[in-house]
C-alpha positions in Angstrom: 36.0 7.4 14.5 33.6 7.0 17.5 30.6 4.6 17.4 28.2 7.5 17.9 29.6 9.3 14.8 29.4 6.0 12.8 25.8 5.6 13.9 24.8 9.1 13.0 26.5 8.8 9.6 24.7 5.5 8.9 21.4 6.9 10.0 21.9 10.0 7.8 22.7 7.8 4.8 19.6 5.7 5.4 17.4 8.6 5.7 18.9 10.4 2.7 18.4 7.3 0.6 14.8 6.9 1.7 14.2 10.6 1.0 15.5 10.3 -2.5 13.4 7.3 -3.2 10.4 9.0 -1.7 10.8 12.2 -3.8 11.1 10.1 -7.0 8.0 8.1 -6.0 6.0 11.2 -5.0 7.0 13.2 -8.1 6.4 10.4 -10.6 3.1 9.3 -9.1 1.7 12.8 -8.9 2.7 13.5 -12.5 0.8 10.4 -13.6 -2.3 11.5 -11.8 -2.0 14.9 -13.3 -1.6 13.5 -16.8 -4.5 11.0 -16.4 -6.9 13.8 -15.3 -6.1 15.5 -18.6 -7.0 12.5 -20.7 -9.9 11.3 -18.5 -13.1 13.0 -17.5 -14.2 12.4 -13.8 -16.9 10.0 -15.0 -14.1 8.0 -16.8 -11.7 8.4 -13.9 -14.0 6.5 -11.6 -13.9 3.5 -14.1 -10.1 3.7 -14.2 -10.1 4.0 -10.4 -12.3 1.0 -9.9 -10.0 -1.1 -12.2 -7.0 0.3 -10.3 -8.6 -0.6 -6.9 -9.3 -4.1 -8.2 -5.6 -4.3 -9.2 -4.7 -3.2 -5.7 -6.9 -5.9 -4.3 -5.2 -8.5 -6.5 -1.8 -7.1 -5.6 -2.7 -7.2 -1.9 -3.5 -10.9 -2.3 -0.3 -11.7 -4.2 2.0 -9.4 -2.2 0.7 -10.6 1.2 3.7 -13.0 1.0 6.1 -10.1 1.0 4.9 -8.9 4.3 6.7 -7.3 7.3 6.9 -10.8 8.7 8.8 -11.9 5.6 11.3 -9.1 6.1 11.6 -10.1 9.8 12.3 -13.7 8.8 15.0 -12.6 6.4 16.5 -10.3 9.0 16.7 -13.2 11.5 18.7 -15.5 9.2 22.5 -15.3 9.4 23.5 -17.0 6.2 22.7 -16.1 2.6 21.7 -19.7 1.9 19.0 -19.6 4.6 17.7 -16.2 3.3 17.6 -17.6 -0.3 15.5 -20.5 0.9 13.0 -18.2 2.4 13.0 -16.0 -0.7 12.6 -18.8 -3.1 9.8 -20.4 -1.1 8.0 -17.0 -1.0 8.3 -16.7 -4.8 6.6 -20.0 -5.4 3.9 -19.1 -2.9 3.3 -15.8 -4.9 3.1 -17.8 -8.1 0.5 -20.1 -6.6 -1.6 -17.2 -5.4 -1.4 -15.6 -8.8 -2.6 -18.8 -10.5 -5.6 -18.8 -8.1 -6.3 -15.2 -9.0 -6.2 -15.9 -12.7 -8.6 -18.9 -12.5 -11.1 -16.9 -10.3 -10.9 -14.0 -12.8 -11.6 -16.1 -15.8 -14.4 -18.0 -14.2 -16.2 -15.0 -12.6 -15.2 -12.1 -14.9 -18.8 -11.1 -15.6 -19.7 -11.1 -11.8 -16.5 -9.1 -11.1 -17.4 -6.5 -13.7 -20.9 -6.2 -12.2 -19.5 -5.8 -8.7 -17.2 -2.9 -9.5 -19.8 -1.4 -11.9 -17.5 -1.6 -14.9 -18.6 -3.1 -18.2 -16.7 -3.8 -21.5 -13.3 -4.1 -19.9 -12.8 -7.8 -19.9 -9.3 -7.7 -21.4 -8.1 -5.2 -18.9 -9.5 -7.2 -16.0 -8.1 -10.5 -17.2 -4.6 -9.0 -17.3 -4.7 -8.0 -13.7 -3.6 -11.4 -12.2 -0.4 -11.2 -14.3 0.1 -7.6 -13.2 -0.4 -8.7 -9.6 2.3 -11.3 -9.9 4.6 -8.7 -11.3 3.9 -6.3 -8.4 4.4 -9.1 -5.9 7.7 -10.2 -7.3 9.1 -6.7 -7.3 7.8 -6.2 -3.8 9.3 -9.4 -2.7 12.8 -8.3 -3.8 12.3 -5.0 -2.0 11.2 -6.8 1.2 14.3 -9.0 0.9 16.5 -5.9 0.8 14.6 -4.4 3.8 15.3 -7.6 5.7 19.0 -7.6 5.1 19.2 -3.9 5.8 20.3 -2.9 2.3 18.4 0.4 2.1 20.3 1.5 -1.0 19.4 -1.6 -3.1 15.8 -1.3 -1.8 15.6 2.3 -2.9 17.2 1.6 -6.3 14.7 -1.1 -7.1 11.8 0.9 -5.8 12.8 3.9 -7.9 13.2 1.8 -11.1 9.7 0.2 -10.6 8.0 3.5 -10.0 9.7 5.2 -13.0 8.9 2.3 -15.3 5.3 2.0 -14.3 4.8 5.8 -14.4 6.4 6.1 -17.8 4.5 3.1 -19.3 1.2 4.5 -18.0 1.8 7.9 -19.5 2.9 6.5 -22.8 -0.1 4.2 -23.1 -2.5 6.9 -22.1 -1.0 9.4 -24.6 -1.0 6.9 -27.4 -4.4 5.3 -26.9 -6.3 7.7 -24.6 -8.9 6.1 -22.3 -8.3 2.6 -23.5 -4.5 3.0 -23.0 -5.0 4.3 -19.5 -7.3 1.3 -18.6 -4.8 -1.2 -20.2 -1.8 0.3 -18.3 -3.2 -0.9 -15.0 -2.2 -4.5 -15.7 0.5 -4.0 -18.4 2.8 -1.4 -16.7 3.7 -3.6 -13.7 4.6 -6.5 -16.0 7.0 -4.3 -17.9 8.6 -3.2 -14.6 8.9 -6.8 -13.4 10.6 -7.9 -16.6 13.2 -5.1 -16.2 13.7 -5.7 -12.4 14.0 -9.5 -13.1 16.7 -8.8 -15.6 18.6 -6.5 -13.2 18.5 -9.0 -10.3 18.7 -12.1 -12.4 22.3 -12.9 -11.3 21.1 -13.0 -7.7 17.4 -13.7 -7.3 16.4 -16.3 -9.8 14.3 -18.7 -7.6 15.5 -22.3 -7.3 12.8 -25.0 -6.8 15.2 -27.0 -4.7 15.2 -24.2 -2.1 11.5 -24.6 -1.3 11.0 -25.5 2.3 7.7 -26.5 3.9 8.7 -25.1 7.3 9.5 -21.7 5.8 6.2 -21.8 3.8 4.2 -22.4 6.9 6.0 -19.7 8.8 5.4 -17.2 6.0 1.8 -18.1 5.4 0.8 -17.8 9.1 1.0 -14.0 8.8 0.0 -14.1 5.1 -3.5 -15.6 5.8 -4.4 -12.7 8.0 -2.9 -10.2 5.6 -5.0 -11.6 2.7 -8.2 -11.5 4.7 -7.6 -8.0 5.9 -6.1 -6.3 2.8 -8.4 -8.1 0.3 -11.3 -7.4 2.6 -10.3 -3.7 2.7 -10.2 -3.4 -1.1 -13.5 -5.3 -1.5 -15.0 -2.8 0.9 -13.5 0.1 -1.0 -14.9 -1.2 -4.3 -18.3 -1.7 -2.8 -18.5 1.7 -1.0 -17.3 3.6 -4.1 -19.6 1.7 -6.4 -22.5 2.5 -4.1 -21.3 6.1 -3.8 -21.3 6.5 -7.6 -24.9 5.2 -7.8 -26.2 7.3 -4.9 -24.4 10.6 -5.6 -23.1 10.6 -9.2 -20.3 9.2 -11.3 -18.8 12.7 -11.6 -18.6 13.2 -7.8 -17.3 9.6 -7.5 -14.5 10.6 -9.9 -13.6 13.5 -7.7 -13.5 11.2 -4.7 -11.4 8.7 -6.6 -8.9 11.4 -7.7 -8.3 12.5 -4.1 -7.9 8.8 -3.1 -5.3 8.4 -5.8 -3.3 11.3 -4.5 -3.6 9.9 -1.0 -2.3 6.5 -2.2 0.8 8.3 -3.5 1.8 10.1 -0.3 0.7 7.3 2.0 2.8 4.9 -0.1 5.8 7.1 0.5 5.1 7.3 4.2 4.6 3.5 4.4 8.2 3.1 3.1 9.5 5.1 6.0 7.4 3.3 8.6 8.4 -0.1 7.3 12.1 0.6 7.1 12.5 2.5 10.3 9.8 1.2 12.7 10.3 -2.5 11.8 13.9 -2.6 12.9 13.3 -0.2 15.9 10.5 -2.3 17.3 12.2 -5.7 16.6 14.7 -5.0 19.3 12.4 -3.3 21.8 11.9 -5.1 25.1 8.6 -5.1 26.9 9.7 -2.6 29.6 10.9 -0.1 27.0 7.8 -0.3 24.7 5.9 2.8 25.9 9.1 4.9 25.8 9.9 3.8 22.2 6.4 4.1 20.9 5.9 7.5 22.7 9.0 8.8 21.1 7.7 7.7 17.7 4.5 9.6 18.3 6.3 12.7 19.5 8.5 12.8 16.4 5.5 12.3 14.1 3.5 15.1 15.8 6.5 17.5 15.6 7.5 16.8 12.0 4.4 15.6 10.2 1.2 16.8 11.8 1.8 20.5 11.0 2.3 19.4 7.3 -1.0 17.5 7.3 -2.9 20.4 8.8 -1.3 22.9 6.4 -2.1 20.8 3.3 -5.7 20.1 4.5 -6.3 23.8 4.9 -4.9 24.8 1.5 -6.2 22.2 -0.8 -8.1 24.7 -2.9 -4.8 26.3 -3.8 -2.5 23.3 -4.5 -4.9 20.6 -5.7 -5.6 22.4 -9.1 -1.9 22.4 -9.7 -1.8 18.5 -9.4 -5.0 17.9 -11.3 -6.6 19.3 -14.4 -9.2 22.2 -14.1 -12.2 19.8 -14.4 -11.2 18.3 -11.0 -11.2 21.6 -9.1 -14.2 20.6 -6.9 -12.2 17.7 -5.5 -10.5 20.0 -2.9 -13.2 19.2 -0.3 -12.6 15.5 -0.7 -8.9 16.0 -0.5 -9.1 17.9 2.8 -11.2 15.2 4.4 -8.9 12.5 3.1 -5.9 14.2 4.7 -7.7 14.2 8.0 -8.4 10.5 7.7 -4.8 9.7 6.7 -3.4 11.6 9.6 -5.3 9.3 12.0 -4.1 6.3 9.9 -0.5 7.3 10.3 -0.9 7.6 14.1 -2.4 4.1 14.1 0.5 2.8 12.0 2.9 3.8 14.7 1.3 1.4 17.1 0.2 -1.4 14.7 3.8 -1.9 13.5 4.7 -2.7 17.1 1.9 -5.2 17.2 3.2 -6.8 14.0 6.8 -6.9 15.3 6.3 -7.9 18.9 2.8 -9.3 19.5 0.7 -12.1 18.0 -0.6 -12.3 14.5 -4.1 -12.9 16.0 -4.2 -9.4 17.5 -3.2 -7.8 14.2 -5.9 -9.8 12.5 -8.6 -8.9 14.9 -7.8 -5.2 14.8 -7.7 -5.0 11.0 -11.0 -6.9 10.6 -12.7 -4.9 13.4 -11.6 -1.7 11.7 -12.9 -2.9 8.3 -16.3 -3.6 9.8 -16.4 -0.1 11.3 -15.5 1.5 8.0 -18.1 -0.3 6.0 -20.9 0.1 8.5 -20.2 3.8 9.1 -19.9 4.5 5.3 -23.3 2.9 4.7 -25.0 4.1 7.9 -23.7 7.7 7.5 -24.3 8.7 11.1 -23.0 12.2 10.5 -25.6 13.0 7.8 -22.9 13.9 5.2 -23.4 11.7 2.2 -20.8 13.6 0.1 -18.0 12.9 2.6 -19.3 9.6 4.1 -16.3 7.5 2.9 -13.7 9.8 4.5 -15.7 10.2 7.7 -16.0 6.5 7.9 -12.2 6.2 7.7 -11.8 8.8 10.5 -14.1 6.8 12.8 -12.3 3.6 11.9 -8.8 4.8 12.6 -9.8 6.9 15.6 -11.3 3.8 17.3 -8.4 1.6 16.2 -5.8 4.1 17.5 -7.4 3.9 21.0 -7.9 0.2 20.9 -4.4 -0.7 19.7 -2.7 1.4 22.4 -4.8 -0.2 25.2 -3.7 -3.6 23.9 -0.1 -2.6 23.9 -0.3 -1.3 27.4 -1.7 -4.5 28.8 -0.3 -7.2 26.5 3.2 -8.6 27.1 5.7 -8.9 24.2 6.4 -12.2 22.5 10.0 -12.2 23.7 
C-alpha cells in the first residue's frame, strides 16, 4: 500500500473519530439545554447560567494546566516515562490550583454570590472547586491523548465524560427541579471524573516520584497567561451579564444566557477539531510556509463552515424553538447575533493556534488581554446604541480587531524555530 493511501486512510479515521465524538457531544449537550429550559424559567435560567459560568471560570483556572502547550510537550517526548513525568507533574499542579480555589471560595463566598448576583446558593458554589478539579483531571487525560496522537482514546474519554455529565444533570433536574439543576453544575463533573479515573486507573494514576520542577516550570509558563486570560474572560462575562440583568431584565438575561449555552455547545465541538488538527499541523510548519498553511486553513473554513454559520443565523426563528422550550422563543435574536460573533471567533482561532504553536507566549497573552479589554469596554460603552444586543456586538468588535491584529503579527514575526 502506498504512503499516500495510508495517509488518506489515517486522516479519514481521525476525522471520522472526531466527527462521532462531536455528534455525541453536540446531541447530548443540546438535549440537556432543551430539558433544562423545560424545568427552569428564563429568570431561573440566568441564575443557573451564572453558576455555570462561575464553574467555567473555576474550570478555566484548574484546566489551564491541560493547555495546548501541555499537549505539545507530551508530543515532543519520545518515551512513555518522560510523558508520564509531565502528566504526573501536571496532575499535582491541578490539585494545587484546586486547593487555592476551594480556600478562596470558602473565605469569600458571600462576596462571590454578590458579584454574580446570586443568593442562597452557598452549597452549590462551595462544590464548584471540586467540580473544577474533576473537569481538569478529565481534560488532562484527553490532552495527554491529543499529545500522543491517540485520537480514538481521546474521543472515547470525551464521549464518556459528556454522556455522564449530561445524564447526571438531567437526572438531578428531573428529581429535584431547580435545586437539582443548580446542584448538578458541581456534582456531575465529579461523577464523570470518578468513572474516568476508574477506566484509566491502570495507566494514569499519578506518582509523586514523577514530579519534576523543570517540567512544572515549563508547563506553568503558558499556564499563567492562560489563567489570566481565561479567568479574566469569565470574570468579564459574569460582570457583563450581571449588569445586563439589572439594566434590561432577568427574563431577557435568561434568553441571552440560553443562546450562550447553545453557543458553548457547538463552539466546544469546533474547539476539539481546531485543537486536534491545527496543533499538529502548525507544530511542523516552518516560517516560509506559514502564510500558505494558514491561508489554506482559512480557505477550508470559509468553504465548509461559513455557509453553515450564515444559514443557521438566518433561520434561528425556525430551529431555536426546537432546541428550547416555548418560553424561550424570543431568544432567536440573541442566537443570530451570537452566531455572527462566533464566526469571527473561529476565524481568529485559525491564526491564534499558530501563535500558540510557533510564536511566544507573550504574544498570545497580549492578544487575549487586549481582546478582553475591548469586549468589556464595548459592552459597557455600547457605541452601537443597541442595549439588547450589546454583549454580542462587543464580541464582534473584539474578534474583528483581534483577527486583524493577529494576522499582522504573524506576517511580520518570525517563528520560534
